[in-house]
C-alpha positions as CSV (number, residue, x, y, z in Angstrom):
1,X,2.3,23.9,-11.4
2,X,4.7,21.1,-12.5
3,X,8.0,23.7,-10.9
4,X,6.1,24.2,-7.7
5,X,5.5,20.3,-7.1
6,X,9.0,19.4,-7.9
7,X,10.0,21.4,-5.2
8,X,8.4,19.0,-2.5
9,X,9.7,15.9,-3.8
10,X,13.0,18.0,-3.4
11,X,12.8,19.0,0.4
12,X,11.2,16.1,0.8
13,X,14.8,14.7,0.4
14,X,15.9,16.6,3.5
15,X,13.0,16.3,5.8
16,X,13.2,12.5,5.6
17,X,16.2,11.3,4.1
18,X,18.2,13.9,6.9
19,X,15.4,14.9,9.7
20,X,13.5,11.6,10.2
21,X,15.9,8.7,9.1
22,X,19.1,9.1,9.0
23,X,21.2,11.9,11.0
24,X,19.1,10.7,14.5
25,X,21.0,7.0,14.0
26,X,24.2,8.9,13.1
27,X,24.1,10.3,16.5
28,X,23.0,8.5,18.7
29,X,23.5,4.8,17.6
30,X,26.6,5.4,15.4
31,X,28.1,7.7,17.8
32,X,26.7,7.4,20.7
33,X,25.3,10.5,21.1
34,X,22.1,11.3,23.2
35,X,18.5,12.0,22.7
36,X,18.9,15.2,24.6
37,X,21.5,16.3,22.0
38,X,19.1,15.8,18.6
39,X,16.3,17.5,20.8
40,X,18.7,20.6,22.3
41,X,20.0,21.4,17.8
42,X,16.3,21.1,16.9
43,X,15.5,23.7,19.4
44,X,17.9,26.0,19.0
45,X,17.1,25.6,14.8
46,X,13.0,26.2,15.8
47,X,13.8,29.1,17.9
48,X,15.7,31.0,15.1
49,X,13.1,30.4,12.7
50,X,10.5,31.5,14.6
51,X,12.4,34.5,14.6
52,X,13.2,34.0,10.8
53,X,10.0,32.8,9.7
54,X,7.6,36.1,10.0
55,X,10.4,38.4,8.6
56,X,10.8,36.1,5.4
57,X,7.1,36.0,5.1
58,X,6.7,40.0,5.5
59,X,9.8,40.5,3.3
60,X,8.1,38.7,0.7
61,X,4.9,40.4,0.9
62,X,6.7,43.9,0.4
63,X,8.9,43.2,-2.5
64,X,5.7,41.5,-3.9
65,X,7.5,38.6,-5.2
66,X,8.7,35.0,-2.9
67,X,11.0,33.2,-5.5
68,X,14.2,34.6,-4.7
69,X,13.7,34.1,-0.7
70,X,13.0,30.3,-1.7
71,X,15.8,30.1,-4.0
72,X,18.6,31.6,-0.9
73,X,17.1,29.3,2.2
74,X,16.9,26.2,-0.1
75,X,20.9,27.4,-1.0
76,X,21.6,27.1,3.0
77,X,19.6,24.0,3.7
78,X,21.8,22.2,0.8
79,X,25.1,23.5,1.5
80,X,24.5,22.6,5.3
81,X,23.3,19.1,4.4
82,X,26.7,18.7,2.5
83,X,28.8,19.0,5.1
84,X,26.9,16.6,7.8
85,X,29.3,13.7,9.1
86,X,32.9,15.2,7.6
87,X,34.0,17.0,11.2
88,X,32.3,14.8,14.3
89,X,29.2,15.4,16.5
90,X,29.7,19.3,17.5
91,X,30.2,20.7,13.9
92,X,27.2,18.2,12.5
93,X,25.0,19.6,14.9
94,X,25.7,22.9,14.1
95,X,25.4,22.1,10.2
96,X,21.9,20.2,10.7
97,X,20.4,23.4,12.6
98,X,21.6,25.1,9.3
99,X,20.2,23.2,7.1
100,X,16.8,22.6,9.5
101,X,16.8,26.8,9.4
102,X,17.2,26.8,5.4
103,X,14.6,23.9,5.2
104,X,11.7,25.5,7.3
105,X,12.7,29.0,5.9
106,X,11.9,28.0,2.4
107,X,8.9,26.3,3.4
108,X,7.4,29.6,4.4
109,X,7.5,31.1,1.0
110,X,6.7,28.0,-1.0
111,X,3.6,27.3,0.9
112,X,2.8,31.1,0.5
113,X,3.4,30.4,-3.6
114,X,0.4,27.9,-3.4
115,X,-2.1,30.4,-4.5
116,X,0.4,31.3,-7.2
117,X,0.4,27.7,-8.9
118,X,-3.3,26.9,-8.5
119,X,-7.2,28.2,-8.2
120,X,-9.4,28.4,-4.9
121,X,-11.1,25.4,-7.2
122,X,-8.0,23.0,-7.7
123,X,-5.7,23.9,-4.3
124,X,-6.9,21.1,-2.7
125,X,-5.8,19.0,-5.3
126,X,-2.5,20.7,-6.4
127,X,-1.4,21.0,-2.6
128,X,-2.2,17.1,-2.3
129,X,-0.3,16.2,-5.8
130,X,2.6,18.3,-4.7
131,X,2.4,16.1,-1.0
132,X,2.1,12.3,-3.1
133,X,5.1,13.6,-5.5
134,X,7.1,14.8,-2.0
135,X,6.9,11.2,-1.1
136,X,8.5,10.5,-4.3
137,X,11.3,12.4,-3.1
138,X,10.7,10.1,0.4
139,X,11.7,7.0,-1.6
140,X,14.4,8.6,-2.9
141,X,16.2,9.8,-0.2
142,X,15.9,6.1,1.4
143,X,16.9,4.5,-1.7
144,X,20.1,7.0,-1.8
145,X,20.5,5.6,2.2
146,X,19.9,2.2,1.4
147,X,22.6,1.8,-1.4
148,X,25.2,4.4,0.1
149,X,25.2,4.0,3.7
150,X,26.6,0.4,3.6
151,X,29.5,1.0,0.9
152,X,30.5,4.7,1.8
153,X,28.9,5.8,4.9
154,X,26.9,8.4,6.4
155,X,29.0,11.1,5.3
156,X,28.5,9.8,1.4
157,X,24.5,9.6,2.3
158,X,24.2,13.4,3.3
159,X,26.0,14.9,0.3
160,X,24.2,12.4,-2.3
161,X,20.7,13.6,-0.6
162,X,22.4,17.9,-0.5
163,X,23.0,17.0,-4.6
164,X,19.2,15.4,-5.0
165,X,17.9,19.0,-3.2
166,X,19.4,21.3,-5.1
167,X,18.6,19.2,-8.5
168,X,15.0,18.4,-8.0
169,X,14.8,22.0,-6.2
170,X,16.3,23.7,-9.5
171,X,12.5,23.6,-11.7
172,X,11.2,25.9,-9.1
173,X,14.1,28.2,-9.2
174,X,13.5,29.4,-12.7
175,X,9.7,27.7,-13.5
176,X,7.6,29.3,-10.9
177,X,5.5,32.6,-12.4
178,X,4.3,34.7,-9.6
179,X,1.2,36.4,-9.7
180,X,2.2,40.1,-10.0
181,X,1.8,42.1,-6.6
182,X,2.5,45.9,-6.3
183,X,5.8,46.2,-4.0
184,X,4.9,48.1,-0.7
185,X,5.7,51.8,-0.2
186,X,8.3,52.5,2.5
187,X,11.3,50.9,4.1
188,X,11.1,46.8,4.0
189,X,10.5,45.5,7.7
190,X,14.8,44.4,9.2
191,X,15.1,41.5,11.0
192,X,15.3,43.9,14.7
193,X,11.7,44.2,13.5
194,X,10.7,41.0,13.9
195,X,9.6,40.8,16.8
196,X,7.4,43.6,16.9
197,X,6.2,42.3,13.4
198,X,5.5,39.0,14.6
199,X,3.2,40.5,17.1
200,X,1.5,42.6,14.3
201,X,1.1,39.6,12.4
202,X,-1.0,38.0,15.4
203,X,-3.1,41.4,16.1
204,X,-4.0,41.8,12.2
205,X,-4.5,37.3,12.5
206,X,-7.0,37.9,15.4
207,X,-9.6,39.7,13.0
208,X,-9.7,37.0,10.4
209,X,-12.5,34.2,11.4
210,X,-10.8,31.0,12.8
211,X,-7.1,32.0,12.2
212,X,-5.9,31.7,15.6
213,X,-7.8,28.5,16.5
214,X,-6.4,27.3,13.3
215,X,-3.0,28.0,14.6
216,X,-3.1,26.9,18.0
217,X,-4.4,23.5,16.9
218,X,-1.7,23.6,14.1
219,X,0.7,23.9,17.3
220,X,-0.6,20.8,18.7
221,X,-1.2,18.3,16.3
222,X,2.3,19.5,14.4
223,X,3.9,18.8,17.6
224,X,3.0,15.1,17.3
225,X,3.8,14.8,14.0
226,X,7.0,15.9,13.5
227,X,8.1,14.6,17.0
228,X,7.5,11.3,15.6
229,X,8.6,12.5,12.4
230,X,12.3,13.1,14.0
231,X,12.4,10.2,16.5
232,X,10.2,7.3,14.8
233,X,13.3,5.8,13.3
234,X,15.4,5.4,16.5
235,X,11.9,4.2,18.2
236,X,11.5,1.5,15.6
237,X,15.3,0.4,16.4
238,X,15.7,0.5,19.8
239,X,11.9,-0.2,21.0
240,X,10.5,-2.2,18.4
241,X,13.8,-4.3,17.6
242,X,13.8,-3.4,14.2
243,X,16.8,-4.1,12.1
244,X,17.9,-1.3,9.7
245,X,16.7,-3.0,6.6
246,X,13.2,-3.5,7.9
247,X,13.7,0.5,9.7
248,X,14.2,0.9,5.8
249,X,11.0,-0.9,4.7
250,X,8.6,0.5,7.4
251,X,10.3,4.1,5.8
252,X,8.9,2.8,3.0
253,X,5.9,1.6,3.9
254,X,5.1,4.7,5.6
255,X,6.0,6.6,2.4
256,X,3.6,4.9,-0.1
257,X,0.8,5.1,2.3
258,X,1.6,8.9,2.4
259,X,1.6,9.7,-1.0
260,X,-1.8,7.9,-1.5
261,X,-2.9,9.5,1.7
262,X,-1.9,12.9,0.1
263,X,-3.6,12.5,-3.3
264,X,-7.1,10.8,-1.5
265,X,-7.4,13.7,0.9
266,X,-6.3,16.7,-2.1
267,X,-8.8,15.5,-4.4
268,X,-11.5,15.2,-1.0
269,X,-10.6,18.9,0.3
270,X,-11.5,20.3,-2.8
271,X,-15.2,18.3,-2.6
272,X,-15.5,18.4,1.2
273,X,-13.5,21.3,2.9
274,X,-9.8,20.9,3.7
275,X,-10.9,21.1,7.7
276,X,-12.7,17.6,7.5
277,X,-10.0,15.9,5.7
278,X,-7.5,17.2,8.2
279,X,-9.7,15.9,10.9
280,X,-10.0,12.6,9.5
281,X,-6.1,13.1,9.1
282,X,-5.7,13.5,12.6
283,X,-7.6,9.8,13.8
284,X,-5.9,8.0,11.6
285,X,-2.4,9.8,12.9
286,X,-3.9,8.6,16.2
287,X,-4.6,5.2,15.0
288,X,-1.0,4.9,14.2
289,X,0.7,6.3,17.5
290,X,-1.6,3.8,19.1
291,X,-0.1,0.7,16.7
292,X,3.2,1.7,17.8
293,X,2.5,2.0,21.8
294,X,0.8,-1.7,21.5
295,X,3.4,-3.0,19.6
296,X,6.1,-1.7,22.1
297,X,4.3,-2.8,25.2
298,X,3.1,-6.4,23.9
299,X,6.3,-7.2,22.3
300,X,4.4,-8.2,19.3
301,X,7.0,-6.5,16.4
302,X,4.1,-6.9,14.0
303,X,1.9,-4.3,14.9
304,X,4.5,-2.2,13.9
305,X,4.0,-2.0,10.6
306,X,0.4,-0.5,11.2
307,X,2.2,2.2,12.2
308,X,3.2,3.3,8.8
309,X,-0.2,2.7,7.7
310,X,-2.1,4.9,10.0
311,X,0.6,7.6,10.5
312,X,1.7,7.7,6.8
313,X,-2.0,8.5,5.6
314,X,-2.3,10.8,8.6
315,X,0.5,12.6,7.6
316,X,0.3,12.6,3.8
317,X,-3.9,13.9,4.5
318,X,-2.6,16.2,6.8
319,X,0.3,18.2,4.8
320,X,-2.7,17.9,1.9
321,X,-5.2,19.6,3.6
322,X,-3.9,22.2,6.8
323,X,-2.0,24.5,4.0
324,X,-5.2,24.9,2.1
325,X,-6.9,25.7,5.6
326,X,-4.3,28.2,5.6
327,X,-5.6,30.1,2.1
328,X,-8.9,29.6,2.7
329,X,-8.4,32.1,6.3
330,X,-5.9,34.2,4.9
331,X,-6.1,37.4,2.5
332,X,-4.6,37.5,-0.6
333,X,-2.5,40.6,0.4
334,X,-1.1,39.0,3.3
335,X,-0.5,35.7,2.3
336,X,3.6,35.9,3.4
337,X,2.6,37.3,6.5
338,X,0.1,34.4,7.4
339,X,2.2,31.7,6.3
340,X,5.1,32.9,8.5
341,X,2.4,32.3,11.5
342,X,1.9,29.2,10.1
343,X,5.3,28.5,10.2
344,X,5.8,30.0,13.5
345,X,3.2,27.6,15.3
346,X,5.0,24.6,13.5
347,X,8.5,25.7,14.9
348,X,7.2,26.2,18.6
349,X,5.7,23.1,18.4
350,X,8.9,21.3,16.9
351,X,10.6,23.4,20.0
352,X,8.5,21.7,22.6
353,X,8.4,18.3,21.2
354,X,11.7,17.3,21.6
355,X,12.2,19.2,24.6
356,X,8.8,17.0,26.4
357,X,10.5,14.1,24.6
358,X,13.7,14.5,26.2
359,X,12.2,15.3,29.3
360,X,10.3,12.2,29.5
361,X,13.4,10.1,28.4
362,X,15.6,10.9,29.8
363,X,14.6,13.4,32.3
364,X,11.9,11.4,34.2
365,X,13.4,8.5,32.2
366,X,9.9,7.1,31.8
367,X,10.7,5.7,29.0
368,X,9.8,6.4,25.0
369,X,6.6,4.8,24.4
370,X,5.6,7.0,27.4
371,X,6.6,9.9,25.0
372,X,4.7,8.6,22.4
373,X,1.4,8.4,24.4
374,X,1.9,12.5,25.5
375,X,2.0,13.0,21.7
376,X,-1.3,11.0,21.4
377,X,-3.0,13.3,23.4
378,X,-1.9,16.1,21.5
379,X,-3.7,15.7,18.8
380,X,-6.9,15.2,20.7
381,X,-6.6,18.3,21.8
382,X,-5.9,19.6,18.6
383,X,-8.7,18.0,17.3
384,X,-11.2,19.3,19.9
385,X,-8.9,23.2,19.0
386,X,-9.9,22.9,15.2
387,X,-13.5,22.1,15.7
388,X,-14.6,25.5,15.3
389,X,-13.2,26.6,12.4
390,X,-15.4,27.7,9.4
391,X,-13.1,26.4,6.1
392,X,-15.9,28.1,3.7
393,X,-13.9,30.0,0.3
394,X,-13.7,33.5,1.2
395,X,-13.7,33.4,4.8
396,X,-9.7,35.2,5.1
397,X,-11.7,38.0,2.5
398,X,-14.2,39.7,4.9
399,X,-11.6,40.5,7.6
400,X,-13.7,40.6,10.4
401,X,-13.0,40.0,14.1
402,X,-13.2,36.6,15.4
403,X,-11.4,33.5,16.6
């Protein structure tokens, strides 16, 4: 369990350090790039993950083991991260895309390992602990950036983040003990089989109550959460007038709130169920967006600090609860495949979110505040969609039709 939890710490150094805090400002502010360049790169990476995610999940189900796929994906991400800001904008965008693919591919099998390190009664607590410890990785990433950026520049920050990712991932490489699973007979699914695998997976998912509805809802709220995560540093600096040090402190406050939210949410999941906790998380995230929009419209910078509170608690609670909800809905023998779909809808959302952001900010010239308002509408719609999901234990084992 400890090895699994530490991996959450490891990959969060990339998620926050590269994906949220430092790569966007390096590209847009330091190198004079545009929002659309970052958006286009994310879209390309997410298309790759959409293809690879279900395939990797199906492969892990077929071979009966997930750790080798976790190791390979992590090493891809670490290598690409170490090369960021080395040769200019275009190469760095390529490496950012590769690192993003590695990061998300690893998350497919990592999340599917949750049943191996927990019981149905402890899954929420362990998931929440993983998210909370993961935000220690966020704090570490910020500490690395705050120390190295003024002294050595962005390239040194990215290399140190890559090293931190690798070091904290090593326990998962060697310490996770998977439950025995039989290897399936026949040929393993090939990459060219991925479209067919995805279609079959969606058809299979439709036979399990609530799965499709949950995945649609996840698409909507992940669209908002991931897009805010990618552009929050840019928004804080360019729309709210935060300095570099203020942006770091804002992120640190968000990390603390997210960690606390994850711990509380994880325990609540085991007592009241993951769906109710997820719904509360969405309301908290929405409150953070309202605070950001209010701060931008009124020019009262102090309101912007509330973004970290509502948004941080909401993000931590959402990630602590929604993967537990997936384990409640998915049958054990299809856990990898269903988590492939879980990752795929998240990646579709990460494609749509930056595209809409770029369309609203650069294409329509409505500005970043309008883009943030659109993301709030996505969260409201997600809340409506997941209302009908039943998160009773054992739902995923019924195999009856339903949405």
